[in-house]
C-alpha positions in Angstrom: 2.3 1.0 -28.7 2.0 -2.6 -27.6 0.2 -2.7 -24.0 2.6 -5.3 -22.9 5.6 -2.9 -23.1 3.7 0.3 -22.1 5.6 1.5 -18.9 3.7 3.4 -16.0 7.1 5.2 -15.2 9.5 4.4 -12.5 7.1 5.4 -9.7 4.5 3.1 -11.1 7.0 0.2 -11.2 8.2 0.8 -7.8 4.6 0.7 -6.4 4.0 -2.4 -8.4 7.1 -4.0 -6.9 5.8 -3.2 -3.4 2.3 -4.6 -3.8 3.6 -7.7 -5.5 5.0 -9.0 -2.3 2.3 -7.5 -0.2 -1.0 -7.7 -1.8 -3.6 -5.3 -1.3 -6.5 -6.9 0.8 -9.7 -7.4 -1.0 -13.1 -6.4 0.4 -15.4 -9.3 1.2 -18.4 -10.0 -1.0 -21.3 -8.2 -0.1 -24.4 -10.7 0.3 -27.4 -9.9 -1.8 -30.6 -9.0 0.0 -32.1 -12.3 -0.9 -29.3 -14.1 0.8 -30.8 -13.2 4.2 -33.9 -15.3 4.9 -35.1 -12.8 7.6 -35.7 -15.4 10.2 -33.6 -14.0 12.8 -30.7 -16.6 12.4 -28.3 -16.5 15.3 -25.5 -15.6 12.7 -27.2 -14.0 9.8 -25.3 -13.5 6.6 -25.5 -9.9 7.0 -23.8 -9.8 10.5 -21.0 -12.3 9.0 -20.6 -9.8 6.3 -20.3 -7.0 8.8 -17.6 -8.7 10.9 -15.7 -9.7 7.5 -15.8 -5.9 6.5 -14.6 -5.0 9.9 -11.7 -7.4 9.4 -11.1 -6.1 6.1 -10.9 -2.5 7.0 -8.2 -3.3 9.6 -6.2 -5.3 7.3 -6.6 -2.5 4.6 -5.4 0.2 7.2 -2.4 -2.0 8.2 -1.7 -2.6 4.5 -1.7 1.0 3.7 0.5 1.9 6.8 3.2 -0.6 5.5 2.8 0.9 2.0 3.4 4.3 3.2 6.4 3.5 5.3 8.3 1.6 2.5 11.3 3.5 1.2 10.9 3.9 -2.6 14.7 4.4 -3.1 15.5 0.6 -2.6 17.6 -1.3 -0.2 20.6 0.6 1.5 
């Protein structure tokens, strides 16, 4: 079979249609341990990552709520 024409089935296509217009949030890139200089900066890269991760988790929860609330049967 040609991968281009492989079908995930009706449910898979509906799920793909939903996420095409409302893409899933992507997690922030975690800094490497060496990205922190260890000097006690007022805003450490690790602190910035923690803030971005919290924002991502909120966005992901909202996205999941929107996805679960969508009607798979299509418009009325």
